[in-house]
C-alpha positions in Angstrom: 46.4 -62.6 136.9 49.2 -64.9 136.0 50.8 -64.2 132.6 50.2 -66.7 129.8 51.9 -66.8 126.4 49.4 -66.1 123.6 48.6 -69.2 121.7 47.3 -67.4 118.6 49.9 -65.1 117.1 48.3 -64.2 113.8 45.6 -61.9 115.2 46.5 -58.2 114.9 47.1 -56.5 118.3 46.1 -53.0 117.2 47.8 -49.9 118.6 48.7 -51.5 121.9 50.6 -54.4 120.4 52.4 -56.7 122.9 51.7 -54.4 125.9 51.2 -57.3 128.4 54.3 -59.0 127.0 56.4 -55.9 127.5 55.2 -55.4 131.0 56.0 -59.0 131.9 59.4 -58.8 130.2 60.5 -55.8 132.3 59.1 -57.4 135.5 61.2 -60.5 134.9 64.3 -58.4 134.1 63.8 -56.5 137.4 63.8 -59.9 139.2 67.3 -60.5 137.9 66.6 -62.8 135.0 68.7 -62.5 131.9 67.2 -60.9 128.8 67.4 -64.3 127.0 65.5 -66.1 129.8 62.9 -63.3 130.0 62.3 -63.4 126.3 61.9 -67.2 126.4 59.3 -67.1 129.2 57.3 -64.2 127.6 57.4 -65.9 124.2 59.1 -63.1 122.2 62.2 -63.0 120.0 65.5 -62.1 121.7 65.9 -59.2 119.3 62.5 -57.8 120.4 63.6 -57.7 124.0 66.9 -56.1 123.1 65.0 -53.4 121.1 62.7 -52.7 124.1 65.7 -52.4 126.4 68.1 -50.4 124.2 66.0 -48.8 121.4 66.9 -49.1 117.8 69.6 -47.4 115.7 68.4 -46.3 112.3 69.9 -48.1 109.3 68.9 -47.7 105.7 65.2 -47.2 105.4 64.6 -48.4 109.0 63.8 -45.5 111.4 65.4 -45.4 114.8 63.4 -45.7 118.0 64.0 -44.8 121.7 63.9 -47.5 124.4 60.4 -48.7 125.4 58.9 -47.0 128.4 58.9 -49.3 131.5 55.5 -50.0 133.1 54.7 -47.6 135.9 57.2 -45.0 134.7 55.8 -41.4 134.6 54.7 -40.5 131.1 54.5 -37.2 129.4 53.1 -36.6 126.0 55.3 -35.7 123.0 54.1 -32.1 123.1 55.3 -31.5 126.7 58.5 -32.4 128.5 61.3 -34.7 127.4 61.6 -37.9 129.5 64.9 -39.2 130.9 64.9 -42.1 128.4 64.7 -39.6 125.6 67.6 -37.7 127.0 69.6 -40.9 127.1 68.7 -41.6 123.5 69.8 -38.1 122.5 73.2 -38.5 124.2 73.8 -41.9 122.5 72.9 -40.5 119.1 75.0 -37.4 119.6 78.0 -39.6 120.3 77.3 -41.3 117.0 77.4 -37.9 115.3 73.8 -37.9 114.3 72.2 -34.6 113.2 69.6 -32.8 115.3 67.0 -33.3 112.7 67.6 -37.0 112.5 67.3 -37.3 116.3 64.1 -35.3 116.3 62.6 -37.5 113.6 63.4 -40.6 115.5 61.9 -39.3 118.7 58.9 -37.7 116.9 59.9 -34.3 118.3 60.4 -30.9 116.8 64.0 -30.2 115.8 63.9 -27.0 117.8 63.0 -29.0 120.9 66.1 -31.2 120.6 68.3 -28.2 119.7 67.1 -26.2 122.7 67.6 -29.2 125.0 71.2 -29.7 123.9 72.0 -26.0 124.1 70.5 -25.5 127.6 71.8 -28.6 129.3 75.3 -29.1 127.9 78.2 -29.1 130.4 81.7 -27.8 129.8 84.9 -29.5 130.9 88.0 -27.6 132.0 89.2 -27.3 128.4 86.0 -25.6 127.4 84.6 -28.6 125.4 80.9 -29.1 125.7 79.3 -32.5 126.4 75.7 -33.5 126.7 75.2 -35.8 129.8 71.6 -37.1 130.0 71.3 -37.6 133.8 72.8 -34.1 134.5 70.4 -32.7 131.9 67.4 -34.4 133.6 68.5 -32.9 137.0 68.8 -29.4 135.5 65.3 -29.7 133.9 63.8 -30.9 137.1 65.3 -28.0 139.0 63.9 -25.5 136.5 60.4 -26.9 136.5 59.0 -25.9 139.9 56.7 -22.9 140.0 56.4 -20.1 141.1 60.0 -18.9 140.6 61.5 -15.8 142.2 61.9 -13.0 139.7 65.2 -11.5 138.6 64.4 -8.1 140.1 63.4 -9.5 143.5 66.7 -11.4 143.8 69.0 -8.4 143.2 68.5 -5.4 145.5 70.8 -3.1 143.4 68.7 -3.8 140.3 65.5 -3.3 142.2 66.6 0.0 143.6 67.9 1.3 140.3 64.5 0.5 138.6 62.5 2.0 141.5 64.5 5.3 141.4 64.0 5.8 137.7 60.3 4.9 137.9 60.0 7.7 140.5 61.6 10.0 137.8 58.8 8.8 135.4 61.1 7.0 133.1 59.4 4.3 131.0 60.4 0.7 131.5 62.1 0.6 128.1 64.2 3.7 128.9 65.2 2.1 132.2 66.3 -1.2 130.5 68.4 0.7 128.0 70.0 2.7 130.8 70.9 -0.5 132.6 72.7 -1.8 129.6 74.6 1.4 129.2 75.5 1.8 132.9 76.5 -1.9 133.4 77.7 -3.2 130.1 79.8 -6.0 131.6 77.2 -7.2 134.1 74.5 -9.3 132.4 72.8 -9.9 135.8 71.8 -6.2 135.7 70.2 -6.5 132.2 66.4 -7.0 131.9 63.9 -6.4 129.2 61.0 -4.0 129.8 58.4 -6.9 130.0 60.2 -8.0 133.2 59.6 -4.6 134.7 56.0 -4.6 133.7 55.5 -8.1 135.2 57.2 -7.0 138.5 54.6 -4.2 138.6 51.5 -6.0 137.4 51.7 -9.7 138.1 49.8 -10.6 141.2 51.8 -12.4 143.9 55.2 -11.1 142.8 55.5 -7.7 144.4 59.1 -7.2 143.4 58.5 -3.5 142.9 56.4 -1.1 145.0 52.8 -1.2 143.8 52.4 2.6 143.9 55.1 2.9 141.3 52.6 1.8 138.7 51.1 5.3 138.9 54.4 6.7 137.6 53.8 4.9 134.3 52.3 7.0 131.5 49.1 5.0 131.5 48.7 5.4 135.2 47.2 1.9 135.5 47.7 -0.2 138.5 46.6 -3.3 136.6 47.5 -4.6 133.1 44.7 -4.2 130.6 44.3 -7.4 128.6 44.0 -6.9 124.8 44.4 -10.4 123.6 40.7 -11.2 123.1 39.0 -9.5 120.2 36.0 -8.3 122.2 38.4 -6.6 124.7 40.2 -4.5 122.0 39.5 -0.9 121.5 37.5 -0.2 118.2 39.7 1.0 115.4 37.6 4.0 114.6 35.3 6.2 116.7 32.4 5.4 114.4 31.8 1.7 113.9 32.9 0.1 110.6 30.5 -1.5 108.2 32.3 -4.6 106.9 32.5 -5.8 103.3 30.3 -8.7 104.2 27.4 -6.3 104.3 28.1 -4.7 100.9 25.3 -5.2 98.3 25.6 -8.3 96.2 25.5 -6.1 93.0 28.9 -4.8 93.9 30.5 -8.2 94.0 29.6 -9.3 90.5 30.6 -6.0 88.9 27.3 -5.9 86.9 26.2 -2.5 88.2 28.5 0.5 87.9 29.1 3.0 90.7 30.9 0.8 93.2 34.4 2.1 93.9 37.5 0.7 95.6 39.9 3.2 97.3 43.4 3.3 98.9 46.5 5.5 99.3 49.9 5.1 97.7 52.5 6.3 100.2 55.6 8.4 99.4 59.0 8.7 101.0 59.1 8.1 104.8 55.3 8.0 104.9 55.2 11.8 104.7 53.2 12.2 101.4 50.4 10.3 99.7 48.1 10.2 96.7 44.5 8.8 96.9 43.4 6.3 94.3 39.8 5.4 93.4 38.9 2.6 90.9 35.4 1.9 89.7 34.9 -1.9 89.9 32.8 -2.4 86.7 34.8 -0.2 84.3 38.2 0.0 86.1 38.0 3.8 85.6 40.6 5.6 87.8 40.4 8.9 89.8 43.4 10.3 91.6 42.9 12.3 94.8 45.3 15.2 95.4 46.7 15.3 99.0 49.4 18.0 99.0 49.3 18.6 102.7 49.4 15.1 104.1 47.1 12.2 104.8 45.3 13.1 108.0 41.7 12.0 108.5 40.2 15.4 107.8 42.4 16.0 104.8 41.5 12.6 103.3 37.8 13.2 104.0 37.7 16.6 102.3 39.7 15.5 99.3 37.7 12.4 98.7 34.4 14.3 99.0 35.7 17.0 96.6 36.7 14.3 94.0 33.5 12.3 94.0 31.2 15.4 93.8 31.9 15.5 90.1 30.3 12.1 89.5 26.7 11.6 88.5 24.4 10.1 91.1 24.1 6.6 89.5 28.0 6.3 89.8 28.0 7.0 93.6 26.8 3.7 95.1 29.5 2.6 97.5 33.2 2.9 98.4 35.3 -0.1 99.7 38.5 0.8 101.7 41.0 -1.1 103.8 41.2 -0.5 107.5 43.8 2.3 107.2 43.7 5.1 109.8 43.2 7.7 107.2 39.5 6.7 106.9 38.7 7.6 110.5 36.2 10.2 109.3 34.3 7.8 107.1 30.9 8.6 108.6 31.3 12.3 108.0 32.3 11.4 104.4 29.2 9.4 104.0 27.0 12.2 105.4 28.5 14.7 103.0 28.4 12.5 99.8 25.7 9.9 100.6 28.2 7.2 99.6 28.4 4.3 102.1 31.9 3.1 103.0 32.6 -0.6 103.5 35.8 -1.9 105.1 37.8 -5.0 104.0 38.7 -7.6 106.5 42.2 -7.3 108.0 45.1 -8.4 105.8 42.8 -9.1 102.9 44.0 -7.0 99.9 42.3 -9.3 97.4 39.0 -7.9 98.5 40.1 -4.7 96.6 41.8 -6.5 93.7 41.2 -3.8 91.1 42.6 -1.1 93.3 45.7 -3.1 94.2 46.3 -3.8 90.5 45.9 -0.1 89.7 48.3 0.9 92.5 50.9 -1.3 90.9 50.4 0.4 87.6 50.7 3.8 89.2 54.1 3.0 90.6 55.5 3.4 87.1 54.6 7.1 87.4 55.1 7.5 91.2 58.0 5.2 92.2 58.4 4.1 95.8 60.6 6.2 98.0 59.8 9.5 96.2 58.1 12.6 97.5 54.5 12.5 96.2 53.6 16.0 97.4 55.5 17.6 94.5 52.9 16.4 91.9 50.2 18.9 91.0 46.5 18.3 90.5 47.0 18.7 86.8 49.8 16.1 86.7 47.6 13.6 88.6 44.7 14.2 86.1 47.1 13.6 83.2 48.3 10.3 84.7 44.7 9.2 85.3 43.7 10.1 81.8 46.6 8.0 80.4 45.5 5.0 82.4 41.9 5.4 81.5 42.8 5.4 77.8 44.8 2.2 78.0 43.0 -0.9 76.6 42.3 -3.6 79.1 42.1 -7.4 78.5 39.5 -7.8 81.2 37.3 -5.2 79.3 37.6 -7.0 76.0 40.3 -4.7 75.0 38.2 -1.6 75.5 39.5 1.3 77.5 38.0 2.3 80.9 37.1 5.6 79.4 35.2 4.0 76.5 33.4 1.6 78.8 32.4 4.5 81.1 31.2 6.6 78.2 28.9 3.8 77.1 27.4 3.6 80.5 26.9 7.3 80.7 25.3 7.3 77.2 23.0 4.5 78.1 
């Protein structure tokens, strides 16, 4: 259809403003007409054609813009690859001493995209000065894009033989990579990361290392086991967890006593610990003595011994995080008849009273100290001191007074 200049110019064109005019402008330019003549025929201002052809330099509050894309040119969205026109625009702005963030804003790209592009595709002259040349950068990007690519191990026989020899000796990929850096410190082509070794063993179609070498790995697997999807992950504990979403509603509003929150405070180098139990309604604190460590059996037995002193109506539930120390939670429930509910991952606010109490306890048991030196009597004295401290959330009553009222009632 022959192009006609729009007679009505006051109607909004929407998102695709002047699309047909821009196509006709570039078609006339390709036929050899001057920009002035093409603008006159299409019916646009000369400055508009110039902006389509050269882009716009930012000035004041006016944002810059790259040259308009010619009709029929391959397009790639802003979330994928840089186009050649964008690389030309980057080179022009770099010559004008524009910052990376300014260029990224003008191209509607991430600053890291522009920074990575300049770093990857700069060329150096004989004096060592680096220059960004857009057409050379486009050629380099095109050369890197084809897939599949040969792996680093498959291209270097010496590297491949070194890795295969040490896999035969049952070295782990990480040990092999560290040995390569120590053996060949001045040869970066001999340096790989352990993921490269795993991919050479596991990724189908690569075959850079002998398939039977996978049996030399400590897992003995000939195929990588995916763990990205939640349903494919191994359960955290042998016995399934009961999540906090299934905890009775009476525990949430703190109206009924007997629901506890628990955790460990850890000592120096993770070698010692003290268990903490906080009653949600009264904020009453019990400290659990763990002189021999925080293994699952030790925590189970110490918790069971501590809660046995409580009356039955104060043993309704226990809420814990997903720490490995509660691996024997079902055995604890069987021994004490107290159900254990687990918080969601990375959700400490679901045990807010316990987290607050742990902060108070750090005045008595500072971080980086050995907690195994404290006796059972010392822990009882600290718990008694906290329980006799008035709390604003209890109307300035102490946890011991609030608990005494409940027991008396």
